[in-house]
C-alpha positions as CSV (number, residue, x, y, z in Angstrom):
1,M,15.3,-36.5,-42.6
2,L,13.4,-34.3,-40.6
3,S,10.0,-34.4,-38.9
4,I,7.3,-32.1,-40.4
5,R,5.2,-30.4,-37.1
6,A,2.3,-28.4,-38.1
7,R,0.5,-25.9,-35.3
8,V,-2.4,-23.4,-36.2
9,W,-3.1,-21.2,-33.5
10,A,-5.0,-17.5,-33.4
11,T,-3.1,-14.7,-34.2
12,H,-3.3,-13.0,-30.9
13,S,-2.0,-15.9,-29.4
14,A,0.9,-16.2,-31.5
15,Y,1.6,-12.3,-30.4
16,Q,1.6,-13.5,-26.8
17,H,4.1,-16.2,-27.4
18,C,6.5,-14.3,-29.2
19,R,6.4,-11.1,-26.9
20,W,6.8,-14.1,-24.1
21,L,10.1,-15.5,-25.9
22,S,11.6,-11.7,-26.5
23,G,10.9,-11.1,-23.2
24,S,12.6,-13.9,-22.1
25,A,15.6,-14.3,-23.9
26,S,19.2,-13.0,-21.8
27,I,22.5,-12.8,-22.8
28,N,24.4,-14.3,-20.9
29,Q,27.6,-12.6,-20.3
30,Q,30.6,-14.4,-18.8
31,S,34.1,-13.4,-18.2
32,H,36.6,-15.0,-20.7
33,T,40.3,-14.6,-20.1
34,F,41.7,-14.8,-24.0
35,S,45.5,-16.6,-24.3
36,R,48.0,-14.2,-25.2
37,S,50.1,-16.8,-27.1
38,W,48.3,-15.5,-30.4
39,K,49.3,-12.0,-30.0
40,G,53.3,-10.7,-30.2
41,T,54.3,-7.0,-29.1
42,S,57.7,-4.9,-30.0
43,T,58.6,-5.3,-26.7
44,N,59.1,-9.4,-26.9
45,G,59.8,-9.4,-31.2
46,Q,57.4,-12.1,-31.3
47,T,54.4,-11.8,-34.1
48,T,51.0,-12.1,-34.6
49,K,50.3,-15.9,-35.3
50,L,48.2,-17.9,-37.7
51,Y,45.0,-20.0,-36.4
52,T,44.2,-23.6,-37.6
53,D,43.4,-26.6,-36.3
54,G,42.5,-25.3,-33.2
55,Q,46.3,-24.3,-32.6
56,F,48.4,-20.8,-33.1
57,I,51.3,-21.2,-35.0
58,D,53.8,-19.2,-36.3
59,S,53.8,-18.5,-40.2
60,Q,56.7,-18.9,-42.3
61,T,56.4,-15.6,-44.4
62,G,59.0,-13.2,-45.1
63,S,56.4,-10.2,-45.5
64,W,54.7,-8.5,-42.3
65,F,51.9,-5.3,-41.9
66,D,52.6,-3.7,-39.0
67,V,49.9,-2.8,-36.3
68,H,50.3,0.7,-35.2
69,N,48.8,2.4,-31.8
70,P,46.7,5.3,-33.4
71,A,47.7,7.1,-30.4
72,T,51.2,7.0,-30.4
73,Q,52.3,5.4,-33.9
74,E,53.8,2.5,-31.6
75,I,54.1,-0.9,-33.5
76,L,52.4,-3.3,-31.6
77,T,52.7,-6.2,-33.4
78,K,53.3,-7.7,-36.7
79,V,50.9,-9.3,-38.8
80,P,51.9,-12.1,-41.3
81,K,51.3,-11.9,-45.2
82,S,50.3,-15.6,-45.2
83,T,51.9,-17.9,-47.6
84,T,49.6,-20.1,-50.3
85,Q,51.1,-22.7,-48.7
86,E,49.9,-21.4,-45.2
87,L,46.3,-20.6,-47.0
88,D,45.5,-23.6,-48.5
89,Q,46.5,-25.2,-45.1
90,I,43.5,-23.3,-43.3
91,V,41.1,-22.9,-46.0
92,N,41.2,-26.9,-47.5
93,P,38.6,-29.5,-46.1
94,L,40.2,-31.7,-43.7
95,I,38.8,-34.3,-46.5
96,K,40.5,-33.0,-49.3
97,E,43.7,-32.9,-47.4
98,H,43.6,-36.7,-46.7
99,Q,41.6,-37.5,-49.6
100,D,45.1,-39.7,-50.9
101,D,44.9,-41.4,-47.4
102,L,41.2,-42.1,-48.0
103,A,41.9,-43.6,-51.7
104,R,44.9,-45.7,-50.6
105,S,42.5,-47.4,-48.0
106,I,39.6,-48.1,-50.5
107,V,42.3,-49.1,-52.8
108,L,43.4,-52.0,-50.5
109,E,40.2,-52.7,-49.2
110,Q,37.7,-52.5,-52.3
111,G,40.2,-52.8,-55.1
112,K,39.3,-49.6,-57.2
113,T,42.1,-48.3,-58.7
114,F,43.3,-45.3,-57.3
115,S,42.0,-42.8,-59.6
116,D,38.7,-44.5,-59.3
117,A,38.8,-44.3,-55.1
118,K,39.7,-40.7,-55.3
119,G,36.7,-39.9,-57.3
120,D,34.8,-42.0,-55.3
121,V,36.2,-39.3,-52.2
122,H,35.4,-36.3,-54.2
123,R,31.8,-37.2,-55.3
124,G,31.0,-37.9,-51.3
125,L,32.1,-34.7,-50.7
126,Q,30.5,-33.0,-53.6
127,V,27.1,-33.9,-51.2
128,V,29.6,-32.5,-47.8
129,E,29.2,-29.0,-49.4
130,A,26.1,-29.3,-51.1
131,A,24.5,-30.0,-47.0
132,C,26.6,-27.0,-45.5
133,S,23.7,-24.9,-47.8
134,L,20.8,-27.1,-46.1
135,P,19.9,-24.5,-43.2
136,Q,17.8,-22.3,-46.4
137,L,15.8,-26.0,-46.8
138,L,15.5,-26.5,-43.3
139,M,13.6,-23.3,-42.5
140,G,9.5,-23.5,-41.7
141,E,6.3,-21.7,-42.9
142,K,3.8,-19.6,-41.4
143,L,0.7,-18.6,-43.6
144,E,-2.5,-16.6,-42.4
145,V,-5.4,-19.3,-43.9
146,S,-8.3,-17.4,-41.9
147,K,-8.8,-13.8,-39.9
148,D,-7.0,-13.9,-36.9
149,M,-5.9,-17.5,-37.6
150,D,-2.2,-18.6,-38.6
151,T,-0.6,-22.1,-39.7
152,E,2.6,-22.9,-39.0
153,T,4.8,-25.8,-39.9
154,R,8.6,-26.5,-37.9
155,K,10.9,-28.8,-39.2
156,A,12.2,-31.0,-36.8
157,P,15.2,-33.7,-36.8
158,L,13.9,-36.9,-36.0
159,G,16.8,-38.0,-33.5
160,V,18.4,-41.0,-33.9
161,T,19.1,-42.1,-37.4
162,A,21.1,-45.3,-39.0
163,A,23.3,-46.1,-42.4
164,I,23.7,-49.4,-44.0
165,C,26.2,-49.0,-46.7
166,P,27.4,-51.1,-49.7
167,F,30.8,-52.2,-50.1
168,N,31.8,-50.6,-54.2
169,F,31.9,-47.1,-52.7
170,P,33.2,-47.0,-49.4
171,A,33.4,-43.0,-49.2
172,M,30.8,-41.4,-51.3
173,I,27.9,-43.7,-49.8
174,P,28.3,-42.7,-46.0
175,L,29.3,-39.3,-47.1
176,W,26.1,-39.3,-48.4
177,N,24.5,-39.9,-44.6
178,I,26.0,-36.4,-43.6
179,L,23.2,-34.8,-44.7
180,S,21.1,-36.6,-41.4
181,V,24.1,-34.4,-39.0
182,A,23.2,-31.4,-41.3
183,C,19.6,-32.2,-40.4
184,G,20.3,-32.1,-36.9
185,N,20.1,-35.7,-35.9
186,S,22.5,-38.4,-34.5
187,L,24.1,-41.1,-37.1
188,I,24.9,-44.5,-36.9
189,L,27.2,-45.6,-39.7
190,K,27.3,-49.4,-40.3
191,P,30.2,-49.6,-43.5
192,S,30.4,-52.9,-45.2
193,E,32.7,-55.0,-43.9
194,R,34.3,-56.3,-46.6
195,D,35.8,-52.6,-46.9
196,P,35.0,-50.0,-43.5
197,G,38.3,-48.6,-43.4
198,A,37.2,-45.4,-45.5
199,S,34.2,-45.2,-42.8
200,M,36.8,-45.2,-40.0
201,M,38.8,-42.5,-41.3
202,I,35.7,-40.4,-42.3
203,A,34.6,-40.6,-38.5
204,E,38.0,-39.8,-37.4
205,L,37.8,-36.9,-39.9
206,A,34.7,-35.6,-38.7
207,S,36.0,-35.5,-34.8
208,M,39.2,-33.4,-36.5
209,A,36.7,-31.0,-37.6
210,G,34.7,-30.3,-34.6
211,L,31.8,-33.0,-34.9
212,P,31.2,-33.4,-31.1
213,A,31.2,-37.0,-30.1
214,G,28.6,-39.1,-30.1
215,V,26.6,-37.4,-32.8
216,L,28.6,-40.0,-35.6
217,S,29.1,-43.4,-34.2
218,I,30.6,-46.5,-36.4
219,A,28.5,-50.1,-35.6
220,H,30.4,-53.4,-37.4
221,G,28.5,-56.3,-38.2
222,G,26.2,-58.5,-40.2
223,V,22.5,-60.0,-40.7
224,E,22.4,-59.4,-36.4
225,T,23.7,-56.0,-36.8
226,V,21.2,-55.2,-39.5
227,N,18.3,-56.7,-37.4
228,Y,19.4,-54.9,-34.0
229,I,19.6,-51.8,-36.2
230,C,16.0,-52.2,-37.9
231,D,14.5,-53.0,-34.4
232,H,15.6,-50.3,-31.8
233,P,13.3,-48.5,-31.2
234,A,15.6,-45.0,-30.6
235,I,16.5,-45.7,-34.3
236,K,13.8,-43.3,-36.3
237,A,15.0,-44.1,-39.5
238,I,17.2,-45.7,-42.1
239,S,19.0,-45.2,-45.1
240,F,20.0,-48.6,-47.2
241,V,22.0,-48.7,-50.0
242,G,22.8,-52.2,-51.8
243,S,20.6,-55.7,-53.3
244,D,17.0,-56.4,-53.5
245,H,16.9,-59.2,-51.3
246,A,19.0,-57.3,-47.9
247,G,16.7,-54.0,-48.9
248,K,13.3,-55.5,-49.0
249,H,14.1,-57.4,-45.5
250,I,15.3,-54.2,-44.1
251,Y,12.5,-52.5,-45.4
252,S,9.6,-54.0,-44.2
253,R,11.3,-55.1,-41.1
254,A,12.3,-52.1,-40.1
255,G,9.1,-50.2,-41.5
256,A,6.5,-52.9,-39.4
257,N,8.3,-51.0,-36.4
258,G,7.0,-47.6,-37.7
259,K,10.8,-46.7,-39.2
260,R,11.1,-44.1,-42.1
261,V,13.1,-46.3,-44.7
262,Q,14.7,-45.6,-48.1
263,A,16.1,-48.2,-49.3
264,N,17.9,-47.9,-52.9
265,L,17.9,-51.5,-54.6
266,G,19.5,-53.0,-57.7
267,A,19.7,-51.7,-61.2
268,K,19.8,-53.5,-64.8
269,N,20.1,-49.8,-66.9
270,H,19.3,-50.2,-70.5
271,C,20.6,-48.1,-73.5
272,V,19.5,-48.1,-77.0
273,V,22.1,-47.8,-80.1
274,M,19.8,-46.5,-83.0
275,P,21.6,-46.9,-86.5
276,D,21.8,-43.4,-86.9
277,A,24.2,-42.7,-84.0
278,S,28.2,-41.8,-83.3
279,K,29.7,-44.9,-83.8
280,N,32.6,-44.0,-82.6
281,L,30.9,-41.7,-79.3
282,T,28.6,-44.3,-79.0
283,L,31.3,-47.5,-78.6
284,N,33.9,-45.4,-76.3
285,S,30.9,-44.2,-73.8
286,I,29.2,-48.1,-73.6
287,T,32.8,-49.9,-73.3
288,G,33.5,-46.8,-70.2
289,A,30.2,-46.8,-68.5
290,A,29.5,-51.0,-68.7
291,F,32.9,-51.4,-67.1
292,G,34.8,-48.8,-65.1
293,A,34.7,-49.8,-61.8
294,A,34.4,-53.4,-62.1
295,G,30.9,-53.1,-63.4
296,Q,29.9,-52.3,-59.6
297,R,27.9,-49.2,-59.8
298,C,24.3,-48.8,-59.3
299,M,24.4,-46.5,-62.8
300,A,26.3,-49.2,-64.6
301,L,25.0,-49.6,-68.2
302,S,24.6,-53.3,-68.4
303,V,22.0,-54.1,-71.3
304,M,22.7,-53.0,-74.7
305,I,19.9,-52.5,-77.2
306,T,21.0,-52.6,-80.9
307,V,18.4,-51.4,-83.3
308,G,18.7,-53.1,-86.6
309,K,22.3,-52.1,-88.5
310,S,23.4,-51.2,-85.2
311,A,23.9,-54.9,-83.8
312,E,26.8,-55.0,-86.5
313,W,29.2,-52.7,-84.0
314,V,29.3,-55.4,-81.7
315,D,32.4,-57.3,-82.7
316,E,33.9,-54.1,-82.6
317,L,32.9,-53.7,-79.4
318,V,33.7,-56.7,-78.0
319,E,37.1,-55.5,-80.1
320,R,38.0,-52.7,-77.5
321,A,36.1,-54.4,-74.3
322,S,39.2,-56.7,-75.1
323,K,42.1,-54.5,-74.3
324,L,40.6,-53.4,-71.0
325,K,42.6,-55.5,-69.4
326,L,29.0,-71.7,-71.1
327,E,25.5,-70.6,-70.4
328,K,23.2,-73.0,-69.7
329,E,20.3,-71.0,-71.0
330,G,22.0,-70.6,-74.6
331,G,23.4,-67.3,-74.3
332,K,26.3,-66.7,-76.3
333,I,29.4,-65.3,-74.5
334,L,31.1,-63.0,-77.2
335,L,34.3,-61.8,-74.8
336,D,35.0,-64.2,-71.6
337,G,36.2,-62.2,-68.4
338,R,36.7,-65.9,-66.3
339,K,40.2,-67.3,-65.6
340,V,41.8,-63.7,-65.8
341,E,45.8,-63.8,-65.0
342,V,47.3,-60.3,-63.7
343,H,51.2,-60.6,-63.2
344,G,52.0,-60.7,-59.3
345,Y,49.0,-61.2,-58.0
346,P,48.4,-65.1,-58.4
347,N,45.8,-65.2,-55.3
348,G,43.9,-62.0,-56.5
349,N,40.0,-62.0,-57.7
350,W,39.7,-60.8,-60.7
351,V,37.4,-61.1,-63.9
352,G,37.6,-59.1,-67.5
353,P,35.0,-57.4,-69.1
354,T,32.0,-60.5,-70.5
355,I,30.1,-59.5,-73.2
356,I,27.7,-61.8,-73.6
357,Q,24.7,-62.0,-76.7
358,A,21.1,-63.1,-74.7
359,S,17.2,-62.5,-75.1
360,P,15.0,-61.6,-73.1
361,G,13.5,-64.0,-70.1
362,M,17.4,-65.3,-69.6
363,S,18.9,-64.9,-66.4
364,C,21.6,-63.1,-67.6
365,Y,19.5,-60.4,-68.6
366,E,16.7,-60.3,-66.2
367,E,18.8,-60.2,-63.1
368,E,21.7,-58.1,-61.6
369,I,25.1,-59.1,-62.6
370,F,26.9,-56.2,-60.3
371,G,30.4,-56.9,-62.3
372,P,31.5,-56.0,-65.7
373,V,29.5,-57.4,-67.9
374,L,27.3,-56.7,-70.7
375,T,24.6,-58.0,-72.0
376,I,23.6,-57.6,-76.0
377,V,20.3,-57.5,-77.1
378,N,19.0,-56.9,-80.9
379,V,15.6,-55.5,-81.6
380,S,14.4,-54.1,-85.0
381,N,13.0,-50.9,-84.0
382,L,12.8,-48.0,-81.3
383,D,9.3,-49.4,-80.3
384,E,10.5,-52.6,-79.8
385,A,13.3,-51.0,-77.7
386,I,11.4,-48.6,-75.3
387,E,8.8,-51.6,-74.7
388,L,11.8,-54.1,-73.5
389,I,12.8,-50.9,-71.3
390,N,9.4,-50.5,-70.0
391,R,8.7,-54.4,-69.5
392,N,11.8,-54.8,-67.5
393,K,11.9,-54.7,-63.3
394,Y,14.6,-52.0,-63.0
395,G,13.5,-48.8,-63.3
396,N,17.3,-47.1,-62.4
397,G,18.4,-45.1,-65.2
398,T,18.8,-46.0,-69.0
399,A,20.4,-43.8,-72.0
400,I,20.2,-43.8,-76.1
401,F,22.7,-42.8,-79.1
402,T,21.0,-41.3,-81.8
403,R,21.7,-38.2,-84.2
404,D,17.8,-37.9,-84.4
405,G,16.2,-35.6,-82.3
406,A,13.1,-36.7,-83.0
407,A,14.2,-40.0,-81.4
408,A,15.4,-38.8,-78.6
409,R,12.9,-37.0,-77.8
410,R,10.1,-39.7,-78.2
411,F,12.4,-41.9,-76.6
412,E,12.9,-39.3,-73.1
413,R,8.4,-38.9,-73.0
414,E,7.6,-42.8,-73.3
415,V,10.4,-44.8,-71.7
416,E,9.8,-45.8,-67.7
417,A,13.1,-44.9,-66.2
418,G,14.3,-42.2,-63.7
419,Q,17.4,-40.9,-65.0
420,I,17.9,-40.5,-68.5
421,G,21.0,-40.1,-71.3
422,I,20.9,-38.7,-74.6
423,N,24.2,-39.8,-76.1
424,V,25.8,-40.0,-72.8
425,P,25.8,-43.1,-70.1
426,V,23.0,-42.5,-67.7
427,P,23.8,-39.5,-65.8
428,V,24.0,-39.5,-61.9
429,P,22.3,-36.5,-60.8
430,L,24.7,-33.6,-58.9
431,P,23.9,-33.4,-55.0
432,M,21.7,-30.5,-55.5
433,L,19.5,-32.4,-58.0
434,P,17.1,-35.4,-57.4
435,G,17.9,-39.2,-58.0
436,V,15.0,-40.5,-59.5
437,E,14.1,-44.5,-59.7
438,T,10.5,-45.0,-61.2
439,K,9.9,-48.5,-60.3
440,V,9.5,-50.6,-56.9
441,V,12.4,-52.9,-57.6
442,S,14.8,-49.6,-57.9
């Protein structure tokens, strides 16, 4: 979140400007007395300490290097050969060190399995690690556009930014927005009111890592808090992930107040199953992509388009989904996930995998269902499948399962979706790659 400022000046003025800058530079030398607590001596028998988390600590190693005074060969101190455990403590980021704590918070508040919750943390950490390389992308540009005339662009922070986050990824999506801090902005984070714990822990870890006070703040609340963020003149940019209804409100209200807004809204990701696809690979992939993380992923597969004889695989898909442990418009429920009971948790909110045979025009096909629900639509050929996907208002991602290279290439060229999987479910890009959507609703 940067603003780019362009500046044009004559070459001789630029030279004078640079000379003034260099001439005004000075080294501000201040006396400083270093603590001696880190260094032992031959007289007191102490050893040189390790330094981590802002503290000097004694090494537990049994192996040491002697440090000699080269003029007298006197042993000045002993330096430890750090143990692997000590090196891990120094090198490992705080988020990795506390990933299990973050994951447990997500399990309790959001309901993910422990492994899914750790994946949530890991994906967010990937973004933080990518943000560490941002400085090389933030450099401005300078070009001699004509004789004695230079044009220069400078990238500058916007100031105060805000992130409004959903409930489904309580660690990953807040960590996406650390990029704003890396660009020199302060960040107000509004986590979901349903599971704020991970964001609170991230803020504490950021402080422990040395982030200055006031750079990262957390605000809680509902619509009133969101409207305040949209309206306050000090907030220059907003990032949002969530539903269509909320996203359109934020985009409209904040945009009317002159703010930059990126709004990532709903999705209805289709996959096409060709008759020549690898049956086992296809069914396993769709089962995981449709029902994993309770289907509460923006890139989950929620519509399966069977082409021709691949419709005969539906019964086997239902069987596989059922092992994971009435529709007014006429959709046929092939697998009903309602009334699921989990032993020991009688008051829990449980929904099992659900599969619906439907047609375009039905609400279960047209609208996003943020849960473990897969809608199946049958068509005759690839032409109809591509037309069906392109007609849908969502454009996050899609996938095709086929052994036919020509069909895969044609699908890749003609389908209107930002992210395309070939014999894999919808791929989510790594942080250094763009996540692209092709339609307004997305």
